[in-house]
Biopython code that builds the backbone (N, CA, C, O; Angstrom):
import numpy as np
from Bio.PDB.StructureBuilder import StructureBuilder

atoms = [
    (1, "MET", "N", (-7.502, -73.538, 60.040)),
    (1, "MET", "CA", (-6.130, -74.010, 59.884)),
    (1, "MET", "C", (-5.526, -73.323, 58.661)),
    (1, "MET", "O", (-6.019, -73.475, 57.543)),
    (2, "LYS", "N", (-4.476, -72.581, 58.884)),
    (2, "LYS", "CA", (-3.797, -71.890, 57.789)),
    (2, "LYS", "C", (-2.492, -72.617, 57.489)),
    (2, "LYS", "O", (-1.770, -73.007, 58.407)),
    (3, "GLU", "N", (-2.191, -72.798, 56.221)),
    (3, "GLU", "CA", (-0.975, -73.498, 55.834)),
    (3, "GLU", "C", (0.001, -72.535, 55.176)),
    (3, "GLU", "O", (-0.376, -71.724, 54.330)),
    (4, "TYR", "N", (1.265, -72.642, 55.583)),
    (4, "TYR", "CA", (2.332, -71.823, 55.014)),
    (4, "TYR", "C", (3.330, -72.745, 54.324)),
    (4, "TYR", "O", (3.630, -73.833, 54.816)),
    (5, "LYS", "N", (3.841, -72.297, 53.176)),
    (5, "LYS", "CA", (4.848, -73.059, 52.443)),
    (5, "LYS", "C", (6.084, -72.188, 52.297)),
    (5, "LYS", "O", (5.997, -71.052, 51.829)),
    (6, "PHE", "N", (7.230, -72.716, 52.696)),
    (6, "PHE", "CA", (8.497, -72.014, 52.535)),
    (6, "PHE", "C", (9.377, -72.824, 51.599)),
    (6, "PHE", "O", (9.462, -74.047, 51.707)),
    (7, "ASP", "N", (10.032, -72.122, 50.674)),
    (7, "ASP", "CA", (10.981, -72.756, 49.776)),
    (7, "ASP", "C", (12.379, -72.429, 50.284)),
    (7, "ASP", "O", (12.769, -71.262, 50.323)),
    (8, "ALA", "N", (13.136, -73.453, 50.672)),
    (8, "ALA", "CA", (14.446, -73.259, 51.291)),
    (8, "ALA", "C", (15.564, -73.104, 50.266)),
    (8, "ALA", "O", (16.724, -72.967, 50.656)),
    (9, "ARG", "N", (15.261, -73.119, 48.984)),
    (9, "ARG", "CA", (16.281, -73.052, 47.939)),
    (9, "ARG", "C", (17.052, -71.732, 48.025)),
    (9, "ARG", "O", (16.481, -70.658, 47.833)),
    (10, "GLY", "N", (18.363, -71.823, 48.318)),
    (10, "GLY", "CA", (19.222, -70.653, 48.351)),
    (10, "GLY", "C", (19.110, -69.798, 49.602)),
    (10, "GLY", "O", (19.726, -68.735, 49.663)),
    (11, "GLU", "N", (18.349, -70.221, 50.599)),
    (11, "GLU", "CA", (18.156, -69.447, 51.831)),
    (11, "GLU", "C", (19.233, -69.782, 52.853)),
    (11, "GLU", "O", (19.730, -70.907, 52.906)),
    (12, "LYS", "N", (19.585, -68.790, 53.664)),
    (12, "LYS", "CA", (20.468, -69.029, 54.800)),
    (12, "LYS", "C", (19.634, -69.683, 55.900)),
    (12, "LYS", "O", (18.454, -69.373, 56.063)),
    (13, "ILE", "N", (20.255, -70.587, 56.649)),
    (13, "ILE", "CA", (19.502, -71.414, 57.602)),
    (13, "ILE", "C", (18.885, -70.582, 58.737)),
    (13, "ILE", "O", (17.743, -70.826, 59.126)),
    (14, "GLY", "N", (19.618, -69.618, 59.262)),
    (14, "GLY", "CA", (19.116, -68.829, 60.384)),
    (14, "GLY", "C", (18.006, -67.877, 60.000)),
    (14, "GLY", "O", (17.050, -67.693, 60.754)),
    (15, "ARG", "N", (18.125, -67.273, 58.834)),
    (15, "ARG", "CA", (17.097, -66.323, 58.396)),
    (15, "ARG", "C", (15.783, -67.049, 58.094)),
    (15, "ARG", "O", (14.702, -66.547, 58.405)),
    (16, "LEU", "N", (15.885, -68.217, 57.496)),
    (16, "LEU", "CA", (14.689, -69.006, 57.232)),
    (16, "LEU", "C", (14.065, -69.487, 58.549)),
    (16, "LEU", "O", (12.845, -69.472, 58.706)),
    (17, "ALA", "N", (14.907, -69.909, 59.483)),
    (17, "ALA", "CA", (14.407, -70.413, 60.768)),
    (17, "ALA", "C", (13.675, -69.330, 61.543)),
    (17, "ALA", "O", (12.679, -69.621, 62.205)),
    (18, "SER", "N", (14.141, -68.088, 61.480)),
    (18, "SER", "CA", (13.464, -67.018, 62.219)),
    (18, "SER", "C", (12.092, -66.708, 61.615)),
    (18, "SER", "O", (11.151, -66.391, 62.342)),
    (19, "LYS", "N", (11.976, -66.800, 60.281)),
    (19, "LYS", "CA", (10.667, -66.605, 59.645)),
    (19, "LYS", "C", (9.694, -67.708, 60.066)),
    (19, "LYS", "O", (8.531, -67.450, 60.375)),
    (20, "ILE", "N", (10.202, -68.946, 60.069)),
    (20, "ILE", "CA", (9.364, -70.091, 60.433)),
    (20, "ILE", "C", (8.927, -69.994, 61.891)),
    (20, "ILE", "O", (7.766, -70.253, 62.207)),
    (21, "ALA", "N", (9.844, -69.623, 62.781)),
    (21, "ALA", "CA", (9.521, -69.517, 64.208)),
    (21, "ALA", "C", (8.446, -68.462, 64.446)),
    (21, "ALA", "O", (7.553, -68.659, 65.270)),
    (22, "THR", "N", (8.526, -67.351, 63.733)),
    (22, "THR", "CA", (7.521, -66.291, 63.872)),
    (22, "THR", "C", (6.133, -66.799, 63.490)),
    (22, "THR", "O", (5.146, -66.507, 64.166)),
    (23, "VAL", "N", (6.070, -67.558, 62.406)),
    (23, "VAL", "CA", (4.787, -68.099, 61.951)),
    (23, "VAL", "C", (4.265, -69.151, 62.929)),
    (23, "VAL", "O", (3.076, -69.165, 63.247)),
    (24, "LEU", "N", (5.151, -70.034, 63.408)),
    (24, "LEU", "CA", (4.712, -71.088, 64.340)),
    (24, "LEU", "C", (4.176, -70.505, 65.651)),
    (24, "LEU", "O", (3.246, -71.057, 66.240)),
    (25, "MET", "N", (4.759, -69.393, 66.109)),
    (25, "MET", "CA", (4.260, -68.753, 67.326)),
    (25, "MET", "C", (2.954, -68.011, 67.076)),
    (25, "MET", "O", (2.201, -67.746, 68.013)),
    (26, "GLY", "N", (2.681, -67.672, 65.814)),
    (26, "GLY", "CA", (1.470, -66.947, 65.476)),
    (26, "GLY", "C", (1.636, -65.449, 65.565)),
    (26, "GLY", "O", (0.641, -64.726, 65.604)),
    (27, "LYS", "N", (2.874, -64.954, 65.600)),
    (27, "LYS", "CA", (3.110, -63.525, 65.763)),
    (27, "LYS", "C", (2.751, -62.715, 64.527)),
    (27, "LYS", "O", (2.652, -61.490, 64.607)),
    (28, "ASP", "N", (2.554, -63.367, 63.390)),
    (28, "ASP", "CA", (2.152, -62.644, 62.190)),
    (28, "ASP", "C", (0.630, -62.548, 62.087)),
    (28, "ASP", "O", (0.107, -61.971, 61.133)),
    (29, "ASN", "N", (-0.071, -63.103, 63.050)),
    (29, "ASN", "CA", (-1.521, -63.168, 63.058)),
    (29, "ASN", "C", (-2.083, -62.093, 64.000)),
    (29, "ASN", "O", (-1.558, -61.931, 65.102)),
    (30, "PRO", "N", (-3.123, -61.359, 63.611)),
    (30, "PRO", "CA", (-3.691, -60.333, 64.509)),
    (30, "PRO", "C", (-4.304, -60.920, 65.785)),
    (30, "PRO", "O", (-4.492, -60.201, 66.766)),
    (31, "ASN", "N", (-4.614, -62.217, 65.778)),
    (31, "ASN", "CA", (-5.184, -62.865, 66.961)),
    (31, "ASN", "C", (-4.113, -63.512, 67.830)),
    (31, "ASN", "O", (-4.396, -64.488, 68.525)),
    (32, "TYR", "N", (-2.887, -62.990, 67.806)),
    (32, "TYR", "CA", (-1.773, -63.575, 68.547)),
    (32, "TYR", "C", (-2.056, -63.595, 70.047)),
    (32, "TYR", "O", (-2.476, -62.595, 70.629)),
    (33, "ALA", "N", (-1.819, -64.743, 70.655)),
    (33, "ALA", "CA", (-1.911, -64.889, 72.102)),
    (33, "ALA", "C", (-0.719, -65.725, 72.543)),
    (33, "ALA", "O", (-0.555, -66.844, 72.057)),
    (34, "PRO", "N", (0.129, -65.221, 73.455)),
    (34, "PRO", "CA", (1.340, -65.951, 73.833)),
    (34, "PRO", "C", (1.074, -67.266, 74.557)),
    (34, "PRO", "O", (1.966, -68.110, 74.649)),
    (35, "ASN", "N", (-0.143, -67.452, 75.072)),
    (35, "ASN", "CA", (-0.448, -68.677, 75.804)),
    (35, "ASN", "C", (-1.181, -69.708, 74.962)),
    (35, "ASN", "O", (-1.676, -70.701, 75.496)),
    (36, "LYS", "N", (-1.260, -69.489, 73.645)),
    (36, "LYS", "CA", (-1.947, -70.418, 72.750)),
    (36, "LYS", "C", (-1.022, -70.829, 71.606)),
    (36, "LYS", "O", (-0.174, -70.056, 71.161)),
    (37, "VAL", "N", (-1.204, -72.051, 71.147)),
    (37, "VAL", "CA", (-0.474, -72.521, 69.970)),
    (37, "VAL", "C", (-1.249, -72.055, 68.743)),
    (37, "VAL", "O", (-2.456, -72.274, 68.640)),
    (38, "ALA", "N", (-0.550, -71.415, 67.819)),
    (38, "ALA", "CA", (-1.196, -70.907, 66.604)),
    (38, "ALA", "C", (-1.750, -72.061, 65.779)),
    (38, "ALA", "O", (-1.165, -73.144, 65.740)),
    (39, "ASP", "N", (-2.867, -71.826, 65.131)),
    (39, "ASP", "CA", (-3.528, -72.841, 64.315)),
    (39, "ASP", "C", (-2.965, -72.788, 62.897)),
    (39, "ASP", "O", (-3.662, -72.411, 61.954)),
    (40, "VAL", "N", (-1.695, -73.170, 62.760)),
    (40, "VAL", "CA", (-1.012, -73.119, 61.469)),
    (40, "VAL", "C", (-0.257, -74.417, 61.222)),
    (40, "VAL", "O", (0.102, -75.135, 62.155)),
    (41, "LYS", "N", (-0.024, -74.700, 59.957)),
    (41, "LYS", "CA", (0.863, -75.787, 59.542)),
    (41, "LYS", "C", (1.931, -75.162, 58.663)),
    (41, "LYS", "O", (1.620, -74.354, 57.787)),
    (42, "VAL", "N", (3.191, -75.529, 58.887)),
    (42, "VAL", "CA", (4.289, -74.986, 58.102)),
    (42, "VAL", "C", (4.971, -76.130, 57.359)),
    (42, "VAL", "O", (5.360, -77.130, 57.962)),
    (43, "LEU", "N", (5.112, -75.973, 56.048)),
    (43, "LEU", "CA", (5.778, -76.958, 55.204)),
    (43, "LEU", "C", (6.997, -76.292, 54.585)),
    (43, "LEU", "O", (6.888, -75.238, 53.959)),
    (44, "VAL", "N", (8.158, -76.913, 54.764)),
    (44, "VAL", "CA", (9.399, -76.404, 54.179)),
    (44, "VAL", "C", (9.836, -77.389, 53.104)),
    (44, "VAL", "O", (9.981, -78.584, 53.361)),
    (45, "GLU", "N", (10.042, -76.872, 51.897)),
    (45, "GLU", "CA", (10.458, -77.717, 50.782)),
    (45, "GLU", "C", (11.885, -77.380, 50.364)),
    (45, "GLU", "O", (12.368, -76.278, 50.623)),
    (46, "ASN", "N", (12.549, -78.319, 49.724)),
    (46, "ASN", "CA", (13.913, -78.166, 49.204)),
    (46, "ASN", "C", (14.933, -77.853, 50.295)),
    (46, "ASN", "O", (15.808, -77.010, 50.098)),
    (47, "ALA", "N", (14.831, -78.513, 51.425)),
    (47, "ALA", "CA", (15.772, -78.276, 52.529)),
    (47, "ALA", "C", (17.190, -78.675, 52.142)),
    (47, "ALA", "O", (18.152, -78.145, 52.698)),
    (48, "SER", "N", (17.331, -79.585, 51.216)),
    (48, "SER", "CA", (18.668, -80.014, 50.802)),
    (48, "SER", "C", (19.383, -78.954, 49.977)),
    (48, "SER", "O", (20.576, -79.089, 49.705)),
    (49, "GLN", "N", (18.674, -77.896, 49.572)),
    (49, "GLN", "CA", (19.284, -76.832, 48.779)),
    (49, "GLN", "C", (19.492, -75.563, 49.596)),
    (49, "GLN", "O", (19.604, -74.474, 49.035)),
    (50, "LEU", "N", (19.545, -75.700, 50.929)),
    (50, "LEU", "CA", (19.865, -74.561, 51.791)),
    (50, "LEU", "C", (21.256, -74.040, 51.466)),
    (50, "LEU", "O", (22.120, -74.802, 51.033)),
    (51, "ASP", "N", (21.476, -72.754, 51.673)),
    (51, "ASP", "CA", (22.776, -72.141, 51.410)),
    (51, "ASP", "C", (23.631, -72.239, 52.677)),
    (51, "ASP", "O", (23.585, -71.363, 53.541)),
    (52, "ILE", "N", (24.412, -73.323, 52.772)),
    (52, "ILE", "CA", (25.303, -73.538, 53.913)),
    (52, "ILE", "C", (26.719, -73.641, 53.371)),
    (52, "ILE", "O", (27.006, -74.495, 52.532)),
    (53, "SER", "N", (27.604, -72.777, 53.846)),
    (53, "SER", "CA", (28.970, -72.766, 53.325)),
    (53, "SER", "C", (29.753, -73.974, 53.840)),
    (53, "SER", "O", (29.419, -74.562, 54.869)),
    (54, "GLU", "N", (30.797, -74.325, 53.102)),
    (54, "GLU", "CA", (31.650, -75.455, 53.492)),
    (54, "GLU", "C", (32.360, -75.161, 54.813)),
    (54, "GLU", "O", (32.556, -76.061, 55.630)),
    (55, "LYS", "N", (32.739, -73.915, 55.019)),
    (55, "LYS", "CA", (33.405, -73.524, 56.269)),
    (55, "LYS", "C", (32.467, -73.730, 57.459)),
    (55, "LYS", "O", (32.882, -74.226, 58.507)),
    (56, "LYS", "N", (31.200, -73.344, 57.288)),
    (56, "LYS", "CA", (30.209, -73.495, 58.351)),
    (56, "LYS", "C", (29.992, -74.968, 58.686)),
    (56, "LYS", "O", (29.826, -75.323, 59.853)),
    (57, "LYS", "N", (29.995, -75.831, 57.657)),
    (57, "LYS", "CA", (29.776, -77.256, 57.889)),
    (57, "LYS", "C", (30.866, -77.858, 58.772)),
    (57, "LYS", "O", (30.604, -78.776, 59.550)),
    (58, "ASP", "N", (32.090, -77.339, 58.650)),
    (58, "ASP", "CA", (33.185, -77.876, 59.451)),
    (58, "ASP", "C", (33.276, -77.229, 60.830)),
    (58, "ASP", "O", (33.643, -77.898, 61.797)),
    (59, "GLU", "N", (32.949, -75.937, 60.941)),
    (59, "GLU", "CA", (33.163, -75.214, 62.197)),
    (59, "GLU", "C", (31.975, -75.264, 63.155)),
    (59, "GLU", "O", (32.168, -75.202, 64.370)),
    (60, "LYS", "N", (30.749, -75.373, 62.634)),
    (60, "LYS", "CA", (29.570, -75.377, 63.493)),
    (60, "LYS", "C", (29.501, -76.699, 64.258)),
    (60, "LYS", "O", (29.513, -77.776, 63.661)),
    (61, "ILE", "N", (29.428, -76.602, 65.592)),
    (61, "ILE", "CA", (29.390, -77.782, 66.458)),
    (61, "ILE", "C", (28.093, -77.767, 67.268)),
    (61, "ILE", "O", (27.757, -76.768, 67.904)),
    (62, "TYR", "N", (27.381, -78.873, 67.235)),
    (62, "TYR", "CA", (26.216, -79.057, 68.106)),
    (62, "TYR", "C", (26.667, -79.948, 69.248)),
    (62, "TYR", "O", (27.328, -80.961, 69.021)),
    (63, "ASP", "N", (26.317, -79.579, 70.478)),
    (63, "ASP", "CA", (26.691, -80.449, 71.586)),
    (63, "ASP", "C", (25.499, -80.677, 72.502)),
    (63, "ASP", "O", (24.572, -79.870, 72.572)),
    (64, "ARG", "N", (25.555, -81.802, 73.200)),
    (64, "ARG", "CA", (24.518, -82.125, 74.176)),
    (64, "ARG", "C", (25.188, -82.739, 75.390)),
    (64, "ARG", "O", (26.312, -83.235, 75.312)),
    (65, "TYR", "N", (24.492, -82.700, 76.503)),
    (65, "TYR", "CA", (25.074, -83.151, 77.758)),
    (65, "TYR", "C", (24.079, -84.033, 78.483)),
    (65, "TYR", "O", (22.938, -83.632, 78.715)),
    (66, "SER", "N", (24.508, -85.237, 78.842)),
    (66, "SER", "CA", (23.612, -86.202, 79.471)),
    (66, "SER", "C", (23.376, -85.911, 80.946)),
    (66, "SER", "O", (22.412, -86.405, 81.529)),
    (67, "GLY", "N", (24.247, -85.113, 81.553)),
    (67, "GLY", "CA", (24.127, -84.828, 82.980)),
    (67, "GLY", "C", (25.115, -85.632, 83.800)),
    (67, "GLY", "O", (25.284, -85.372, 84.991)),
    (68, "TYR", "N", (25.763, -86.594, 83.190)),
    (68, "TYR", "CA", (26.749, -87.419, 83.880)),
    (68, "TYR", "C", (28.160, -86.907, 83.577)),
    (68, "TYR", "O", (28.382, -86.284, 82.539)),
    (69, "PRO", "N", (29.114, -87.167, 84.476)),
    (69, "PRO", "CA", (30.498, -86.776, 84.188)),
    (69, "PRO", "C", (30.983, -87.440, 82.892)),
    (69, "PRO", "O", (30.811, -88.642, 82.693)),
    (70, "GLY", "N", (31.581, -86.645, 82.035)),
    (70, "GLY", "CA", (32.048, -87.164, 80.744)),
    (70, "GLY", "C", (30.923, -87.410, 79.765)),
    (70, "GLY", "O", (31.128, -88.088, 78.758)),
    (71, "GLY", "N", (29.746, -86.882, 80.025)),
    (71, "GLY", "CA", (28.574, -87.161, 79.199)),
    (71, "GLY", "C", (28.320, -86.131, 78.122)),
    (71, "GLY", "O", (27.214, -86.074, 77.584)),
    (72, "ARG", "N", (29.313, -85.309, 77.786)),
    (72, "ARG", "CA", (29.142, -84.298, 76.746)),
    (72, "ARG", "C", (29.503, -84.901, 75.390)),
    (72, "ARG", "O", (30.562, -85.506, 75.229)),
    (73, "LYS", "N", (28.610, -84.726, 74.424)),
    (73, "LYS", "CA", (28.849, -85.271, 73.093)),
    (73, "LYS", "C", (28.764, -84.140, 72.079)),
    (73, "LYS", "O", (27.864, -83.303, 72.138)),
    (74, "GLU", "N", (29.712, -84.127, 71.150)),
    (74, "GLU", "CA", (29.757, -83.102, 70.117)),
    (74, "GLU", "C", (29.569, -83.746, 68.744)),
    (74, "GLU", "O", (29.990, -84.879, 68.510)),
    (75, "ILE", "N", (28.926, -82.996, 67.841)),
    (75, "ILE", "CA", (28.779, -83.453, 66.466)),
    (75, "ILE", "C", (28.857, -82.217, 65.565)),
    (75, "ILE", "O", (28.253, -81.185, 65.858)),
    (76, "SER", "N", (29.603, -82.334, 64.473)),
    (76, "SER", "CA", (29.731, -81.204, 63.554)),
    (76, "SER", "C", (28.497, -81.135, 62.656)),
    (76, "SER", "O", (27.753, -82.108, 62.525)),
    (77, "LEU", "N", (28.295, -79.978, 62.046)),
    (77, "LEU", "CA", (27.164, -79.798, 61.140)),
    (77, "LEU", "C", (27.256, -80.767, 59.961)),
    (77, "LEU", "O", (26.243, -81.321, 59.536)),
    (78, "ARG", "N", (28.452, -80.972, 59.437)),
    (78, "ARG", "CA", (28.637, -81.892, 58.314)),
    (78, "ARG", "C", (28.198, -83.312, 58.703)),
    (78, "ARG", "O", (27.506, -83.981, 57.936)),
    (79, "ARG", "N", (28.598, -83.763, 59.882)),
    (79, "ARG", "CA", (28.263, -85.115, 60.357)),
    (79, "ARG", "C", (26.751, -85.244, 60.616)),
    (79, "ARG", "O", (26.147, -86.277, 60.325)),
    (80, "LEU", "N", (26.154, -84.176, 61.170)),
    (80, "LEU", "CA", (24.713, -84.181, 61.429)),
    (80, "LEU", "C", (23.932, -84.309, 60.123)),
    (80, "LEU", "O", (22.937, -85.030, 60.056)),
    (81, "ILE", "N", (24.387, -83.606, 59.090)),
    (81, "ILE", "CA", (23.722, -83.691, 57.784)),
    (81, "ILE", "C", (23.877, -85.093, 57.192)),
    (81, "ILE", "O", (22.938, -85.622, 56.597)),
    (82, "GLU", "N", (25.063, -85.699, 57.354)),
    (82, "GLU", "CA", (25.274, -87.056, 56.850)),
    (82, "GLU", "C", (24.361, -88.050, 57.549)),
    (82, "GLU", "O", (23.804, -88.944, 56.912)),
    (83, "LYS", "N", (24.207, -87.893, 58.871)),
    (83, "LYS", "CA", (23.415, -88.857, 59.644)),
    (83, "LYS", "C", (21.911, -88.663, 59.477)),
    (83, "LYS", "O", (21.179, -89.630, 59.268)),
    (84, "LYS", "N", (21.443, -87.409, 59.568)),
    (84, "LYS", "CA", (20.004, -87.172, 59.645)),
    (84, "LYS", "C", (19.435, -86.329, 58.515)),
    (84, "LYS", "O", (18.221, -86.135, 58.458)),
    (85, "GLY", "N", (20.263, -85.826, 57.620)),
    (85, "GLY", "CA", (19.767, -85.043, 56.498)),
    (85, "GLY", "C", (19.749, -83.549, 56.790)),
    (85, "GLY", "O", (20.022, -83.114, 57.909)),
    (86, "TYR", "N", (19.426, -82.777, 55.768)),
    (86, "TYR", "CA", (19.450, -81.317, 55.870)),
    (86, "TYR", "C", (18.316, -80.754, 56.716)),
    (86, "TYR", "O", (18.391, -79.608, 57.160)),
    (87, "GLY", "N", (17.286, -81.526, 56.941)),
    (87, "GLY", "CA", (16.164, -81.035, 57.730)),
    (87, "GLY", "C", (16.483, -80.876, 59.196)),
    (87, "GLY", "O", (15.901, -80.026, 59.869)),
    (88, "GLU", "N", (17.400, -81.682, 59.704)),
    (88, "GLU", "CA", (17.693, -81.663, 61.146)),
    (88, "GLU", "C", (18.344, -80.364, 61.621)),
    (88, "GLU", "O", (17.920, -79.838, 62.650)),
    (89, "PRO", "N", (19.354, -79.813, 60.928)),
    (89, "PRO", "CA", (19.893, -78.522, 61.374)),
    (89, "PRO", "C", (18.848, -77.407, 61.340)),
    (89, "PRO", "O", (18.847, -76.533, 62.207)),
    (90, "LEU", "N", (17.959, -77.433, 60.345)),
    (90, "LEU", "CA", (16.900, -76.432, 60.273)),
    (90, "LEU", "C", (15.924, -76.623, 61.429)),
    (90, "LEU", "O", (15.473, -75.653, 62.038)),
    (91, "ARG", "N", (15.605, -77.873, 61.723)),
    (91, "ARG", "CA", (14.704, -78.170, 62.844)),
    (91, "ARG", "C", (15.316, -77.687, 64.171)),
    (91, "ARG", "O", (14.616, -77.114, 65.007)),
    (92, "ASN", "N", (16.618, -77.920, 64.358)),
    (92, "ASN", "CA", (17.305, -77.459, 65.568)),
    (92, "ASN", "C", (17.290, -75.941, 65.675)),
    (92, "ASN", "O", (17.111, -75.396, 66.764)),
    (93, "ALA", "N", (17.478, -75.258, 64.551)),
    (93, "ALA", "CA", (17.499, -73.792, 64.550)),
    (93, "ALA", "C", (16.126, -73.227, 64.928)),
    (93, "ALA", "O", (16.031, -72.296, 65.727)),
    (94, "VAL", "N", (15.075, -73.791, 64.354)),
    (94, "VAL", "CA", (13.715, -73.329, 64.668)),
    (94, "VAL", "C", (13.402, -73.623, 66.130)),
    (94, "VAL", "O", (12.838, -72.778, 66.824)),
    (95, "TYR", "N", (13.761, -74.807, 66.600)),
    (95, "TYR", "CA", (13.511, -75.216, 67.986)),
    (95, "TYR", "C", (14.146, -74.229, 68.963)),
    (95, "TYR", "O", (13.542, -73.879, 69.977)),
    (96, "GLY", "N", (15.359, -73.784, 68.660)),
    (96, "GLY", "CA", (16.051, -72.851, 69.538)),
    (96, "GLY", "C", (15.457, -71.460, 69.532)),
    (96, "GLY", "O", (15.695, -70.689, 70.461)),
    (97, "MET", "N", (14.683, -71.114, 68.501)),
    (97, "MET", "CA", (14.092, -69.782, 68.387)),
    (97, "MET", "C", (12.687, -69.693, 68.965)),
    (97, "MET", "O", (12.127, -68.603, 69.077)),
    (98, "LEU", "N", (12.120, -70.827, 69.328)),
    (98, "LEU", "CA", (10.781, -70.818, 69.925)),
    (98, "LEU", "C", (10.895, -70.606, 71.437)),
    (98, "LEU", "O", (11.943, -70.879, 72.022)),
    (99, "PRO", "N", (9.812, -70.114, 72.080)),
    (99, "PRO", "CA", (9.869, -69.877, 73.522)),
    (99, "PRO", "C", (10.087, -71.167, 74.301)),
    (99, "PRO", "O", (9.570, -72.223, 73.938)),
    (100, "LYS", "N", (10.857, -71.065, 75.371)),
    (100, "LYS", "CA", (11.217, -72.238, 76.170)),
    (100, "LYS", "C", (10.122, -72.510, 77.204)),
    (100, "LYS", "O", (10.287, -72.202, 78.384)),
    (101, "ASN", "N", (9.014, -73.084, 76.757)),
    (101, "ASN", "CA", (7.922, -73.408, 77.669)),
    (101, "ASN", "C", (7.205, -74.667, 77.186)),
    (101, "ASN", "O", (7.677, -75.341, 76.270)),
    (102, "LYS", "N", (6.086, -74.979, 77.790)),
    (102, "LYS", "CA", (5.377, -76.219, 77.478)),
    (102, "LYS", "C", (4.777, -76.235, 76.073)),
    (102, "LYS", "O", (4.423, -77.297, 75.563)),
    (103, "LEU", "N", (4.664, -75.080, 75.454)),
    (103, "LEU", "CA", (4.061, -75.011, 74.125)),
    (103, "LEU", "C", (5.052, -75.311, 73.006)),
    (103, "LEU", "O", (4.643, -75.549, 71.869)),
    (104, "ARG", "N", (6.361, -75.305, 73.314)),
    (104, "ARG", "CA", (7.363, -75.452, 72.264)),
    (104, "ARG", "C", (7.208, -76.769, 71.506)),
    (104, "ARG", "O", (7.251, -76.772, 70.275)),
    (105, "ASP", "N", (7.030, -77.876, 72.206)),
    (105, "ASP", "CA", (6.888, -79.168, 71.534)),
    (105, "ASP", "C", (5.609, -79.228, 70.700)),
    (105, "ASP", "O", (5.584, -79.859, 69.643)),
    (106, "LEU", "N", (4.545, -78.572, 71.174)),
    (106, "LEU", "CA", (3.298, -78.545, 70.420)),
    (106, "LEU", "C", (3.457, -77.730, 69.134)),
    (106, "LEU", "O", (2.896, -78.078, 68.096)),
    (107, "MET", "N", (4.230, -76.640, 69.217)),
    (107, "MET", "CA", (4.487, -75.832, 68.021)),
    (107, "MET", "C", (5.321, -76.608, 67.005)),
    (107, "MET", "O", (5.081, -76.522, 65.801)),
    (108, "MET", "N", (6.293, -77.360, 67.494)),
    (108, "MET", "CA", (7.178, -78.114, 66.595)),
    (108, "MET", "C", (6.419, -79.201, 65.832)),
    (108, "MET", "O", (6.842, -79.595, 64.745)),
    (109, "LYS", "N", (5.304, -79.693, 66.384)),
    (109, "LYS", "CA", (4.513, -80.709, 65.694)),
    (109, "LYS", "C", (3.856, -80.149, 64.433)),
    (109, "LYS", "O", (3.451, -80.909, 63.553)),
    (110, "ASN", "N", (3.750, -78.809, 64.343)),
    (110, "ASN", "CA", (3.151, -78.175, 63.178)),
    (110, "ASN", "C", (4.157, -77.895, 62.071)),
    (110, "ASN", "O", (3.813, -77.281, 61.060)),
    (111, "LEU", "N", (5.404, -78.342, 62.255)),
    (111, "LEU", "CA", (6.455, -78.098, 61.264)),
    (111, "LEU", "C", (6.771, -79.389, 60.515)),
    (111, "LEU", "O", (7.032, -80.425, 61.127)),
    (112, "THR", "N", (6.743, -79.315, 59.180)),
    (112, "THR", "CA", (7.102, -80.444, 58.326)),
    (112, "THR", "C", (8.208, -79.988, 57.388)),
    (112, "THR", "O", (8.087, -78.958, 56.725)),
    (113, "ILE", "N", (9.306, -80.774, 57.335)),
    (113, "ILE", "CA", (10.431, -80.412, 56.483)),
    (113, "ILE", "C", (10.665, -81.523, 55.468)),
    (113, "ILE", "O", (10.821, -82.688, 55.834)),
    (114, "ASN", "N", (10.689, -81.156, 54.196)),
    (114, "ASN", "CA", (10.949, -82.101, 53.107)),
    (114, "ASN", "C", (12.300, -81.802, 52.492)),
    (114, "ASN", "O", (12.650, -80.642, 52.275)),
    (115, "GLU", "N", (13.058, -82.849, 52.213)),
    (115, "GLU", "CA", (14.363, -82.690, 51.578)),
    (115, "GLU", "C", (14.101, -82.267, 50.166)),
    (115, "GLU", "O", (15.041, -82.061, 49.398)),
]
sb = StructureBuilder()
sb.init_structure("model")
sb.init_model(0)
sb.init_chain("A")
sb.init_seg("    ")
for serial, (resi, resn, name, xyz) in enumerate(atoms, 1):
    if name == "N":
        sb.init_residue(resn, " ", resi, " ")
    sb.init_atom(name, np.array(xyz, "f"), 0.0, 1.0, " ", f" {name:<3s}", serial, name[0])
structure = sb.get_structure()
């Protein structure tokens, strides 16, 4: 089990998320296998000090759809941070960068984010 520590202080959210996704998939490891979950743990510290501009907080919209008519819900980045903290936008970014298969949820269990 290999442990990685990332310091989010002053980092842009997307650039940090792509580094984390690469490690969670195991692509930085010579024993990389696309059908296996990498044996790593990732810890992100200082998520509350991410470099997110005020403009981005107002313009970035996350939406989800329940599947029913009128079931689309939108939430701004600012509102998401107020409700769930700075870790949630980072978690969403990493989640979107991982492969869309049965291993994605298993990879996400290896990610820990601290404010």
